[in-house]
NUDREN-956361 format. One record per residue (C-alpha): residue number from 1; y, x, z. Coordinates in steps of 0.02 Angstrom, whole numbers, plus 50000, padded with zeros to 5 digits. Each point is the difference from the previous one (the first is absolute). Example, Ala and Ser with C-alpha at 12.3 -4.5 7.8 and 13.67 -1.06 7.14 Angstrom:
BEGIN
i/y/x/z
1/49775/50615/50390;
2/50172/50069/49967;
END
This chain:
BEGIN
i/y/x/z
1/51443/44834/51532;
2/49994/49814/49967;
3/50119/49884/49913;
4/50079/49928/50157;
5/50003/50044/50183;
6/49920/49832/50044;
7/49859/50033/49874;
8/49976/50170/50077;
9/49994/49936/50176;
10/49878/49860/49961;
11/49892/50114/49894;
12/49932/50088/50154;
13/49905/49848/50049;
14/49960/49936/49823;
15/49852/50079/49905;
16/50038/50074/49830;
17/49944/49894/49854;
18/49988/50150/49885;
19/49817/50005/49942;
20/49949/49907/50156;
21/49842/49903/50032;
22/50095/49834/49991;
23/49941/49902/49848;
24/50170/49924/49965;
25/50079/50172/50008;
26/49867/50069/49883;
27/50028/49859/49877;
28/50186/50028/50007;
29/49979/50186/49978;
30/49885/49978/49851;
31/50123/49879/49920;
32/50143/50123/50027;
33/49897/50142/49929;
34/49956/49900/49845;
35/50187/49987/49960;
36/50065/50159/50079;
37/49892/50156/49989;
38/50115/50085/50124;
39/49976/49868/50135;
40/49875/50106/50099;
41/50124/50143/49997;
42/50136/49891/50070;
43/49878/49937/50135;
44/49959/50179/50051;
45/50184/50049/50006;
46/50044/49847/50104;
47/49854/50035/50118;
48/50044/50184/50023;
49/50184/49957/50019;
50/49960/49867/50132;
51/49890/50120/50098;
52/50132/50136/49990;
53/50128/49877/50066;
54/49886/49953/50146;
55/49978/50185/50041;
56/50188/50030/49995;
57/50026/49853/50118;
58/49863/50060/50119;
59/50053/50180/49999;
60/50191/49987/49987;
61/50043/49828/50069;
62/50078/49843/49933;
63/50172/50074/49975;
64/49942/50137/49883;
65/49885/49881/49909;
66/50142/49875/49972;
67/50111/50141/49936;
68/49867/50057/49878;
69/49963/49825/49940;
70/50184/49957/49974;
71/50024/50158/49898;
72/49845/49962/49899;
73/50056/49823/49957;
74/50175/50059/49957;
75/49935/50143/49892;
76/49883/49884/49907;
77/50141/49876/49968;
78/50115/50138/49939;
79/49871/50075/49885;
80/49910/49850/49927;
81/50146/49879/49991;
82/50139/50126/49960;
83/50097/49927/50145;
84/50157/50104/50023;
85/50034/49920/50168;
86/49826/50052/50059;
87/50040/50177/49945;
88/50152/50004/50111;
89/49900/49924/50144;
90/49865/50131/49979;
91/50126/50141/50003;
92/50077/49928/50159;
93/49830/49976/50084;
94/49947/50178/49963;
95/50162/50079/50064;
96/49986/49904/50165;
97/49829/50072/50042;
98/49982/50109/50154;
99/49916/50168/49978;
100/49837/49937/50075;
101/50004/49842/49895;
102/50035/50104/49844;
103/49840/50102/50020;
104/49899/49841/50037;
105/50069/49914/49845;
106/49965/50153/49894;
107/49823/50011/50062;
108/49968/49814/49971;
109/50060/50004/49821;
110/49913/50167/49965;
111/49832/49933/50063;
112/50021/49843/49901;
113/50010/50108/49841;
114/49842/50091/50055;
115/49910/49836/50030;
116/50059/49930/49835;
117/49928/50152/49912;
118/49832/49965/50083;
119/50005/49819/49944;
120/50044/50050/49819;
121/49859/50127/49993;
122/49877/49869/50060;
123/50065/49878/49870;
124/49975/50127/49860;
125/49820/50018/50058;
126/49980/49811/50011;
127/50067/49971/49824;
128/49889/50134/49926;
129/49845/49928/50083;
130/50049/49826/49940;
131/50015/50070/49824;
132/49827/50079/50009;
133/49920/49844/50077;
134/50073/49894/49860;
135/49907/50109/49874;
136/50162/50033/49907;
137/50018/50138/49873;
138/50020/50174/50073;
139/50180/50040/50052;
140/50102/50145/49929;
141/49977/50149/50115;
142/49817/49967/50033;
143/49865/50114/49928;
144/49915/49845/49927;
145/50159/49962/49900;
146/50013/50181/49942;
147/49819/50005/49944;
148/50018/49833/49911;
149/50149/50064/49902;
150/49910/50162/49956;
151/49845/49899/49942;
152/50111/49891/49892;
153/50074/50151/49913;
154/49828/50080/49964;
155/49989/50125/50142;
156/49816/50013/50050;
157/49918/50011/50169;
158/49942/50175/49955;
159/50179/50053/49972;
160/50054/49928/50168;
161/49860/50088/50090;
162/50037/50165/49911;
163/50183/49980/50043;
164/49965/49977/50184;
165/49895/50157/50006;
166/50156/50107/49966;
167/50134/49889/50076;
168/50102/50032/50155;
169/50109/49867/50079;
170/50078/50063/50161;
171/50127/49914/50116;
172/50076/50134/50110;
173/50067/49951/50173;
174/50157/50092/50050;
175/50102/50015/50160;
176/50165/49914/49984;
177/50164/50027/50097;
178/50041/49815/49994;
179/49833/49931/50062;
180/50065/49894/50141;
181/49839/49926/50072;
182/49910/50064/50153;
183/49812/50001/49991;
184/49995/49890/50155;
185/50098/49867/49905;
186/49887/50017/49850;
187/49846/49979/50108;
188/50068/49843/50081;
189/50049/49925/49833;
190/49829/50039/49929;
191/49922/49891/50135;
192/50127/49859/49969;
193/49956/50009/49816;
194/49814/49982/50042;
195/50035/49845/50107;
196/50109/49920/49865;
197/49861/50028/49873;
198/49872/49923/50120;
199/50096/49836/49995;
200/49950/49975/49819;
201/49820/49979/50055;
202/49941/49831/50067;
203/50037/50000/50186;
204/49960/49875/50133;
205/50145/49938/50104;
206/49945/50113/50143;
207/49989/50152/49884;
208/50169/49961/49928;
209/50079/49991/50172;
210/49919/50165/50045;
211/50064/50079/49839;
212/50176/49937/50035;
213/49992/50069/50180;
214/49947/50171/49934;
215/50139/49998/49872;
216/50128/49963/50136;
217/49925/50139/50104;
218/50010/50125/49857;
219/50178/49951/49962;
220/50042/50023/50182;
221/49920/50172/49994;
222/50109/50038/49847;
223/50155/49943/50096;
224/49958/50110/50149;
225/49958/50152/49893;
226/50136/50123/49968;
227/50054/49984/49817;
228/50083/50170/49990;
229/49944/50176/50031;
230/50096/50091/50138;
231/49939/50172/49944;
232/50002/50083/49833;
233/49852/49960/49891;
234/49888/50153/49976;
235/49891/50045/49854;
236/49849/49965/50112;
237/50068/49823/50028;
238/50019/49977/49814;
239/49822/50055/49973;
240/49936/49873/50127;
241/50103/49861/49922;
242/49925/50034/49830;
243/49823/50011/50069;
244/50018/49824/50072;
245/50004/49932/49819;
246/49834/50086/49966;
247/49921/49909/50148;
248/50081/49834/49951;
249/49975/50006/49811;
250/49942/50153/49906;
251/49835/50046/50086;
252/49919/49831/49961;
253/50103/49927/49859;
254/49995/50151/49886;
255/49809/50010/49989;
256/49991/49809/49987;
257/50123/50007/49855;
258/49884/50120/49908;
259/49861/49874/50023;
260/50111/49859/49932;
261/50050/50102/49849;
262/49821/50047/49960;
263/49955/49816/50007;
264/50144/49953/49886;
265/49948/50131/49872;
266/49822/49937/50001;
267/50063/49822/49983;
268/50121/50036/49858;
269/49879/50106/49904;
270/49828/49917/50032;
271/49923/50071/49843;
272/49983/50164/50087;
273/49849/50031/50110;
274/50046/49979/50180;
275/49959/50173/50070;
276/50063/50113/50135;
277/50115/50087/49875;
278/50158/49930/50073;
279/49951/50039/50179;
280/49974/50180/49947;
281/50177/50018/49931;
282/50107/50123/50093;
283/50133/49921/50109;
284/50144/49957/49882;
285/50109/49921/50137;
286/50041/50126/50135;
287/50129/50007/50139;
288/50129/50137/50016;
289/50122/50046/50138;
290/50157/50103/50022;
291/50008/49978/50188;
292/49975/50170/50079;
293/50012/50098/49839;
294/50172/49956/49931;
295/50114/50139/50056;
296/50149/49966/49884;
297/50150/49975/50114;
298/49889/49979/50154;
299/49996/50152/50115;
300/49875/49909/50112;
301/49859/50019/49873;
302/49902/50162/50010;
303/49825/50070/50001;
304/49964/49916/50167;
305/50046/49826/49934;
306/49888/50024/49849;
307/49856/50044/50114;
308/50040/49855/50115;
309/50010/49879/49852;
310/49828/50049/49936;
311/49923/49997/50172;
312/50068/49823/50035;
313/49950/49942/49826;
314/49826/50072/50025;
315/49987/49920/50172;
316/50045/49832/49925;
317/49871/50003/49863;
318/49860/50068/50112;
319/50037/49863/50128;
320/49975/49875/49861;
321/49841/50082/49929;
322/49919/50014/50171;
323/50036/49820/50044;
324/49935/49940/49831;
325/49841/50103/50013;
326/49968/49938/50177;
327/50023/49821/49946;
328/49893/50026/49846;
329/49860/50070/50109;
330/50000/49840/50099;
331/49994/49896/49842;
332/49863/50094/49905;
333/49856/49960/50116;
334/49876/50007/49856;
335/49821/50041/50048;
336/49874/50088/49893;
337/49875/49875/50072;
338/50091/49871/49892;
339/50058/50095/49848;
340/49977/50172/49923;
341/50130/50140/50000;
342/50024/50140/49875;
343/49927/50174/50038;
344/50180/50069/50001;
345/50050/49874/50130;
346/49850/50041/50107;
347/50040/50185/49987;
348/50179/49964/50053;
349/49937/49901/50149;
350/49880/50139/50047;
351/50145/50123/50002;
352/50097/49889/50123;
353/50019/50058/50180;
354/49938/49827/50052;
355/49815/50010/50047;
356/49987/49839/50102;
357/49835/49907/49985;
358/50098/49839/50002;
359/50069/50039/49828;
360/49852/50085/49926;
361/49981/49863/49869;
362/50190/49983/49967;
363/50040/50143/49881;
364/50172/49935/49952;
365/50057/49999/50179;
366/49933/50173/50029;
367/50079/50065/49839;
368/50168/49926/50052;
369/49985/50078/50173;
370/49982/50163/49909;
371/50150/49965/49888;
372/50099/49956/50157;
373/49951/50163/50084;
374/50051/50101/49846;
375/50165/49909/49987;
376/50035/50029/50184;
377/49959/50185/49980;
378/50113/50010/49848;
379/50141/49913/50092;
380/49989/50121/50146;
381/50000/50147/49882;
382/50162/49934/49926;
383/50082/49983/50170;
384/49969/49815/50032;
385/49986/49965/50184;
386/49957/49845/50105;
387/49859/49936/49893;
388/49966/49832/50081;
389/49812/49994/49987;
390/49896/50152/50037;
391/49870/50038/49866;
392/49815/49994/50043;
393/49972/50183/49967;
394/50069/50154/49914;
395/50009/50012/49809;
396/50077/50115/49874;
397/50176/49953/49938;
398/50026/49952/49819;
399/50067/50140/49892;
400/50093/49876/49887;
401/50025/49811/49985;
402/49880/50000/49850;
403/49858/50043/50116;
404/50032/49844/50103;
405/50016/49895/49840;
406/49831/50068/49945;
407/49916/49946/50161;
408/50076/49827/49989;
409/49943/49992/49820;
410/49821/50027/50064;
411/50018/49842/50107;
412/50073/49902/49853;
413/49860/50052/49880;
414/49863/49962/50125;
415/50072/49827/50035;
416/50018/49961/49816;
417/49820/50054/49963;
418/49927/49901/50145;
419/50069/49825/49994;
420/50155/50048/50099;
421/50135/50002/49864;
422/50088/49852/50085;
423/50022/50107/50156;
424/50100/50135/49910;
425/50160/49908/49963;
426/50052/49932/50172;
427/50038/50169/50079;
428/49902/50145/49928;
429/50081/49999/49827;
430/50173/49994/50078;
431/49962/50145/50116;
432/49933/50105/49857;
433/50150/49960/49895;
434/50117/50038/50145;
435/49924/50176/50017;
436/50027/50026/49814;
437/50181/49944/50009;
438/50056/50075/50164;
439/49882/50149/50023;
440/50032/50090/50165;
441/50188/50011/49968;
442/50049/49814/49980;
443/50148/50032/49883;
444/50063/50144/49895;
445/50146/50083/50087;
446/50134/50056/49878;
447/50111/50151/50037;
448/50181/49998/49949;
449/50141/50124/50019;
450/50169/50035/49919;
451/50012/50132/49865;
452/50142/50089/50087;
453/49886/50037/50149;
454/49870/50079/49884;
455/50136/50105/49923;
456/50057/50064/50170;
457/49825/50043/50055;
458/49961/50095/49841;
459/50166/50088/50005;
460/49954/50073/50170;
461/49823/50045/49942;
462/50066/50091/49846;
463/50134/50091/50100;
464/49882/50054/50144;
465/49871/50060/49868;
466/50141/50098/49911;
467/49964/49911/49837;
468/50169/49910/49977;
469/50148/50004/50120;
470/50090/49847/49935;
471/49870/49878/49930;
472/50112/49846/50030;
473/50141/50081/49898;
474/49893/50031/49845;
475/50025/49901/49840;
476/49862/49873/49963;
477/49921/50105/49863;
478/49985/50151/50116;
479/49930/49891/50139;
480/49864/49932/49885;
481/49957/50176/49939;
482/49990/50069/50178;
483/49893/49856/50061;
484/49878/50015/49855;
485/49989/50186/50023;
486/49962/49981/50185;
487/49869/49866/49970;
488/49904/50121/49892;
489/49985/50130/50136;
490/49855/49996/50125;
491/50102/50065/50146;
492/50102/49889/50118;
493/50185/50008/50039;
494/49971/49951/50181;
495/49961/50136/50125;
496/49936/49963/50175;
497/50091/50153/50062;
498/50176/49939/49958;
499/50106/49871/50088;
500/50061/49847/49906;
501/50120/49857/50033;
502/49931/49849/50092;
503/50021/49893/49843;
504/49892/50121/49898;
505/49865/50010/50133;
506/49998/49811/50021;
507/49982/49966/49813;
508/49860/50128/49977;
509/49911/49933/50154;
510/50008/49825/49929;
511/49916/50055/49838;
512/49868/50095/50093;
513/49970/49847/50104;
514/49980/49895/49844;
515/49864/50120/49945;
516/49912/49982/50168;
517/50013/49809/49995;
518/49920/49996/49826;
519/49855/50104/50066;
520/49976/49888/50150;
521/50028/49824/49934;
522/49962/50019/49816;
523/50100/50034/49843;
524/50070/49825/49990;
525/50081/50022/50172;
526/50148/50095/49922;
527/50014/50026/49814;
528/50183/49975/49948;
529/50158/50103/50029;
530/50161/49910/49951;
531/50162/50096/49966;
532/50156/49903/50042;
533/50158/50041/49898;
534/49904/50077/49855;
535/50136/50066/49883;
536/49921/50148/49911;
537/49832/50069/49944;
538/50011/50136/50137;
539/49994/49863/50130;
540/49820/49964/49949;
541/49951/50182/49983;
542/50064/50036/50175;
543/49870/49883/50075;
544/49863/50084/49896;
545/50049/50166/50074;
546/50006/49932/50177;
547/49825/49930/49974;
548/49942/50169/49941;
549/50075/50079/50157;
550/49897/49879/50112;
551/49833/49999/49909;
552/50021/49833/49910;
553/50015/50075/49828;
554/49844/50090/49941;
555/50013/50150/49885;
556/49874/50105/49909;
557/50068/50165/49944;
558/50176/49955/49942;
559/49953/49824/49941;
560/50041/49841/50091;
561/49838/49900/50017;
562/50018/49851/50117;
563/50134/49916/50100;
564/49953/49902/50157;
565/50162/49903/50016;
566/50069/49920/49843;
567/50184/50051/49979;
568/50097/49838/49971;
569/50185/50001/49954;
570/50109/49861/50067;
571/50144/49953/49886;
572/50127/49901/50098;
573/50180/50003/49940;
574/50064/49942/49828;
575/50022/50183/49940;
576/49825/50043/50065;
577/49922/49856/49907;
578/50086/50053/49840;
579/49930/50175/50016;
580/49823/49944/50048;
581/49917/50014/49830;
582/50076/50173/49966;
583/49940/50066/50167;
584/49826/49929/49976;
585/49993/50069/49822;
586/50028/50172/50071;
587/49864/49970/50132;
588/49870/49931/49884;
589/50021/50139/49871;
590/49989/50148/50121;
591/49839/50097/49960;
592/49978/50037/50184;
593/50010/49816/50048;
594/49887/49927/49865;
595/49835/50051/50083;
596/50059/49923/50163;
597/50035/49834/49917;
598/49831/50009/49914;
599/49918/50020/50169;
600/50095/49845/50057;
601/49907/49901/49866;
602/50141/50026/49874;
603/50109/49891/50110;
604/50173/50030/50072;
605/50100/49887/50117;
606/50187/49977/49993;
607/50098/49906/50132;
608/50154/49898/49962;
609/50129/49956/50133;
610/50073/49826/49995;
611/50111/50010/50155;
612/50103/50156/49965;
613/50022/49959/49815;
614/50070/49831/50052;
615/50118/50073/50129;
616/50051/50128/49871;
617/50025/49888/49847;
618/49984/49818/50048;
619/49869/49867/49972;
620/50006/49980/49811;
621/50013/50186/49957;
622/49864/50045/50126;
623/49877/49879/49923;
624/50043/50053/49825;
625/49992/50189/50030;
626/49831/49976/50088;
627/49940/49901/49849;
628/50060/50135/49878;
629/49926/50141/50102;
630/49832/49915/50003;
631/50000/49975/49810;
632/50047/50183/49973;
633/49866/50059/50118;
634/49867/49893/49915;
635/50047/50073/49831;
636/49997/50177/50068;
637/49833/49983/50091;
638/49919/49921/49848;
639/50055/50149/49898;
640/49927/50118/50131;
641/49836/49904/50016;
642/50028/49978/50187;
643/49982/49835/50094;
644/50161/49948/50092;
645/49991/49919/50171;
646/50167/49931/50059;
647/50037/49983/50183;
648/50134/49869/50025;
649/50107/50029/50153;
650/50045/49818/50025;
651/50088/49933/50152;
652/50012/49826/50074;
653/50162/49941/49923;
654/50032/49971/49815;
655/50134/50131/50013;
656/49863/50125/50047;
657/49872/49947/49870;
658/49934/49852/50101;
659/49948/49829/49939;
660/49830/49928/49956;
661/49878/50140/49965;
662/49901/49902/49872;
663/50149/49966/49889;
664/50064/50179/50026;
665/49837/50078/49939;
666/49992/49883/49848;
667/50180/50042/49959;
668/49960/50185/49987;
669/50018/50075/49824;
670/49840/49997/49897;
671/49884/50146/50038;
672/50079/50046/50165;
673/49866/49922/50112;
674/49839/50042/49907;
675/49889/49974/50152;
676/50098/50119/50110;
677/50134/49941/50119;
678/50061/50040/50175;
679/50143/49910/50086;
680/50082/50008/50171;
681/49995/49858/50124;
682/50135/50013/50131;
683/50065/49930/50165;
684/50006/49815/50029;
685/49924/49977/49824;
686/49839/50069/50072;
687/50009/49870/50137;
688/50037/49856/49879;
689/49859/50051/49883;
690/49863/50059/50113;
691/50021/49929/50177;
692/49900/49847/49943;
693/49822/50044/49937;
694/49997/49864/49867;
695/50170/50042/49932;
696/49956/50184/50012;
697/49848/49976/49891;
698/50104/49900/49877;
699/50128/50138/49988;
700/49866/50129/49969;
701/49921/49891/49867;
702/50170/49982/49914;
703/50007/50189/49979;
704/49828/50008/49921;
705/50029/49848/49887;
706/50169/50067/49941;
707/49925/50170/49966;
708/49859/49925/49897;
709/50121/49896/49897;
710/50130/50137/49976;
711/49868/50125/49950;
712/49878/49901/49891;
713/50097/49857/49922;
714/50029/50041/49813;
715/50181/50038/49961;
716/50091/49924/49852;
717/50029/50137/49873;
718/50060/49909/49847;
719/50161/50062/49917;
720/50100/49843/50045;
721/49961/50017/50186;
722/50038/50186/49994;
723/50170/49970/49921;
724/50038/49865/50126;
725/49955/50111/50147;
726/50106/50140/49929;
727/50147/49880/49989;
728/49973/49944/50179;
729/49994/50179/50061;
730/50161/50042/49905;
731/50087/49854/50084;
732/49935/50057/50171;
733/50066/50174/49970;
734/50175/49931/49970;
735/49990/49881/50149;
736/49938/50139/50110;
737/50145/50115/49956;
738/50125/49864/50039;
739/49915/49953/50165;
740/49992/50187/50049;
741/50186/50022/49974;
742/50040/49844/50101;
743/49887/50049/50143;
744/50050/50181/50009;
745/50184/49954/49987;
746/49990/49894/50154;
747/49879/50097/50110;
748/50043/50180/49960;
749/50173/49999/49919;
750/50096/49869/50098;
751/50098/50081/50144;
752/49953/49922/50165;
753/49836/49922/49945;
754/49901/50106/50125;
755/50113/49946/50139;
756/49981/49821/49949;
757/49809/50015/49998;
758/49991/50077/50172;
759/50118/49869/50071;
760/49938/49843/49913;
761/49813/50025/50029;
762/49900/50038/50156;
763/49944/50171/49932;
764/50064/50091/50154;
765/49910/49880/50115;
766/49840/50011/49896;
767/50003/50188/50016;
768/49994/49980/50192;
769/49847/49887/49997;
770/49833/50071/50055;
771/49918/49941/49840;
772/49936/50156/49919;
773/49960/50181/50026;
774/50106/50052/49852;
775/50189/50020/50012;
776/50102/49870/49899;
777/50093/50140/49908;
778/49938/50163/49929;
779/50155/50089/50068;
780/50120/49968/50143;
781/50137/49930/49889;
782/50074/49836/49949;
783/49977/50032/49815;
784/49904/49868/49905;
785/49918/50140/49901;
786/49917/50061/50160;
787/49951/49830/50063;
788/49817/49956/49977;
789/49975/49859/49877;
790/49900/49892/50121;
791/50139/49973/50131;
792/50123/49984/49856;
793/49908/49849/49933;
794/49958/49935/50174;
795/50183/49994/50051;
796/50053/49901/49848;
797/49860/49876/50036;
798/50058/49977/50181;
799/50173/49945/49943;
800/49921/49885/49871;
801/50076/50082/49846;
802/49840/50089/49941;
803/50121/50097/49894;
804/49872/50127/49928;
805/49900/49860/49920;
806/50131/49934/49879;
807/50163/50095/49991;
808/50052/50052/49824;
809/49897/49875/49904;
810/50143/49874/49980;
811/50123/50131/49936;
812/49871/50069/49879;
813/49952/49837/49920;
814/50171/49918/49999;
815/50079/50158/49929;
816/49870/50015/49865;
817/50021/49817/49948;
818/50190/50014/50004;
819/49994/50151/49885;
820/49907/49904/49865;
821/50160/49975/49903;
822/49971/49823/49936;
823/49913/49840/50048;
824/49854/50025/49884;
825/49958/50169/50067;
826/50021/49939/50178;
827/49874/49862/49965;
828/49880/50127/49924;
829/50014/50115/50149;
830/49970/49857/50121;
831/49848/49947/49898;
832/49935/50178/50015;
833/50019/49999/50188;
834/49907/49832/50010;
835/49863/50069/49890;
836/49986/50152/50112;
837/49981/49884/50149;
838/49862/49897/49916;
839/49904/50134/49907;
840/50020/50167/50090;
841/49905/50012/50167;
842/50111/50144/50059;
843/50162/49900/49982;
844/49922/49839/50062;
845/49941/50086/50161;
846/50171/50082/50022;
847/50089/49832/49987;
848/49871/49913/50112;
849/50024/50131/50138;
850/50188/49988/49985;
851/49989/49810/50008;
852/49910/50016/50166;
853/50128/50123/50068;
854/50146/49889/49952;
855/49917/49852/50084;
856/50003/50099/50165;
857/50177/50061/49976;
858/50136/49907/50095;
859/50180/50049/49970;
860/50065/49889/50139;
861/49897/50092/50130;
862/50037/50167/49916;
863/50186/49965/50015;
864/49983/49999/50188;
865/49929/50176/49995;
866/50142/50051/49887;
867/50113/49943/50141;
868/49934/50148/50099;
869/50102/50117/49887;
870/50163/50033/50090;
871/50097/50052/49844;
872/50045/49830/49927;
873/50051/50071/49831;
874/49839/50097/49983;
875/49898/49849/50058;
876/50078/49882/49874;
877/49986/50124/49858;
878/49818/50045/50023;
879/49936/49830/50050;
880/50100/49919/49860;
881/49917/50110/49872;
882/49828/49964/50073;
883/50034/49814/50001;
884/50063/50004/49820;
885/49846/50094/49944;
886/49888/49876/50092;
887/50082/49857/49908;
888/49981/50089/49833;
889/49818/50045/50035;
890/49955/49823/50050;
891/50087/49927/49848;
892/49917/50122/49881;
893/49828/49970/50074;
894/50024/49813/49980;
895/50061/50023/49822;
896/49845/50099/49952;
897/49870/49896/50090;
898/50083/49833/49968;
899/49987/49952/50183;
900/50148/49985/50118;
901/49890/49987/50153;
902/49910/50147/50074;
903/49810/50011/50010;
904/49966/49851/49887;
905/49833/50077/49955;
906/49954/50023/50184;
907/50048/49839/50093;
908/49893/50045/50153;
909/50097/50161/50027;
910/50164/49912/49963;
911/49963/49869/50137;
912/49945/50135/50118;
913/50160/50099/49979;
914/50108/49845/50014;
915/49913/49949/50161;
916/50011/50176/50073;
917/50188/50016/49971;
918/50039/49874/50135;
919/49908/50108/50126;
920/50071/50166/49930;
921/50181/49946/50007;
922/50016/50005/50191;
923/49916/50173/50002;
924/50121/50069/49872;
925/50151/49924/50086;
926/49947/50067/50167;
927/49962/50171/49928;
928/50179/50011/49937;
929/50071/49946/50168;
930/49892/50123/50094;
931/50043/50144/49884;
932/50184/49962/50026;
933/49976/50007/50191;
934/49898/50158/49987;
935/50118/50093/49885;
936/50156/49946/50094;
937/49925/50069/50161;
938/49954/50165/49917;
939/50174/50015/49923;
940/50075/49977/50173;
941/49896/50145/50064;
942/49894/49889/50114;
943/49812/49996/50013;
944/49931/49846/49912;
945/49901/49871/50095;
946/49813/50019/49979;
947/49984/49812/49975;
948/50120/50010/49850;
949/49903/50139/49920;
950/49839/49906/50031;
951/50073/49843/49925;
952/50048/50091/49839;
953/49826/50073/49984;
954/49923/49830/50032;
955/50103/49923/49860;
956/49944/50140/49882;
957/49820/49957/50040;
958/50031/49815/49974;
959/50091/50017/49833;
960/49864/50120/49937;
961/49866/49873/50047;
962/50096/49858/49917;
963/50025/50092/49834;
964/49826/50079/50007;
965/50027/50131/49861;
966/50155/50089/50063;
967/49949/50183/50007;
END
């Protein structure tokens, strides 16, 4: 979408000068880059916009193209020049659109946001490569930077290596009811990203023209591909979507990252002998998944989906192994006529089903043919079908991934001993490391269910066994006593001769299936059981008893010996977070539980929920209660001599714990990381982080680097720093209480707020989208308490308020300052806040995230959504309070940071957001108009037009793409 219609029309016959073969263009480009590091980004966006415009003209005709271009120019003028007249023109233009034109305009602006995302991702890669080529100092977030900092503070290479032997860093992919992208769209965009990256390489004029033609073709494919799903997304669909990121990024980039990290350690600590010690470390960076195992609020997840998830995961990893072994066999054409091979390698070759005379002197190929045959046999045994290449002959399947690793180790050792060390790294080392990381299961599948379901199941088991007729009605102390008593008995409550409710049968079948999956795919396939809504000690003991009932808890006599699935409480709401340490104290001190924790390596995981705590108590209080809960848990676990692993249930938005992962990990309280961390990756955040392999590797590296720094960097312990931190924490406690009251008063205590929310946001329309297998609400009500936190945050993002990421902060800070009593005390309090911003990572990260959210907030756009509220008095009252709080929050943030502008510390993001707004404005304006039409039709008792519904859903997709971290 070019700057003028004439430019657009002439562009079809004029070649692009962006990174072209023309020497003058190259010179001009180099000059521009020397003064503007973002010039290549602008070139890419212009190119992609021009090609999109050409596609729109070709596909939709001149009239639609002219409408789109006029709207674009007017929106840009309105946004960038604050031209009020342009705003009125834009509003008039949008209201005049026909229904068909509306959908075409929405698609054009939505796809522009998608293409701009691709260009920005490529620019991030470009800038990082330029930094590396310049030989500059390592950047924060890189492992090299982390190791350098550790070295400077006296941490040794031996300490780093020892640390990694016991560490676990695990990003966990989760299904997400606001993930709006179809896999077909993601695949097309992946190819566009590849072609954009290709333009950074030297290309001849002919190659450049070919690249441009392919880009136009891929954008045309994008335009002709349905953006929306017409059927409800299933769990199986969600599994396939997640697996696409393994093929794009994880399968190759994760093993390669291990290699990079090993190299950085050897480089930073050269005094140590370079040995294979690092390569022999257990995999400290592992993938996890909830997709297919997370039952909380999702009736579509059951034993069958768990089995399907593992089968598809296994198929994905075996496809990769078999392809890599086949390719490796072609590469390792080493002959014993030229070089020796180890006796172990020769024995492995002799055991191969390949007896061809043509390869009699090629033991590596024969050995790999044997490895291939064993992998194929293993895959078939695990239910994999359609193996592309038939193996040469029959072979026994592997009993475990370690057996495959051992055979690959034979090849590695033989090469290293016989002048072939240089042949290990290109493919063999990565394959071996992949088997160590992914095993035969690919990713650990977590199980999750709500505590009230467990209670109902056990209530029926107790009643049918005539042990207790009203388990649910018991007081907590009696529940605990009954559960402990039952755990000590060898007999089961369940009887195969009795009939049980479908829910009970389903839950028990799921646990029995988990046991079977562990036997088939290995212990790492499923090893965690997460309990949503953990509110009491009995909630944990109930899952112990259910595991006993299904053979997952091993007992000798009346003693509990070993637990197959770690029982992990999830503390979500503000009251739950405040009770977390008391509940865990009870758990850690139970004599029956202590041997189970000892068998877990004296380690216990606790999950913290960011989304529900925010919806419950607001942004500031959620962050503070999470911080306090972590500190209390660290103290408790240290007393008990048990290692704590925190699982952070972070979402995409700041209001759901989102924001940069590196800063978030470094901002954790001291002692809370300690080499053990898991965190969720959700929805479109997965796409933004991992749909590009280079960016994916960078994001994985950030997690390792941050974990190293947070765990091993020495902490200041002098008395002055301790007193200062105590003062900061005291201030945060008071601010949190004030923010909590402000947030709760508006959201839960103001009459009509729920009506306002359902009218002024597209929550009802979001619930109708086929964008997730999980319902938007836990119950069929219009209570905010029952609404899932994800669509709650997503809805506020769509109307550009991003309310959950800032509300309450302004009232808290301004009220605290106002209550100082005198000017001197006010100045002292302000100085304290500024000191917190500069010296306390927790507070600095909190303000940085809020700064980003406020930069994306637009009250003018949000006011249009407020216009959807029919009750004028209610509309003015609620929106007025929100607008006042926004003004207070912005003012207080500026007062603390000293900067009136948003994102001063991140000018690239600031420019990106500013440029995007011009393309988001039409989408938001059209969304409001379409929602008006839709709701008016519904209110009149008529069936809404399908095109109107589709238009609303297209705008939701476009706004989500433009904001990127909306869910």
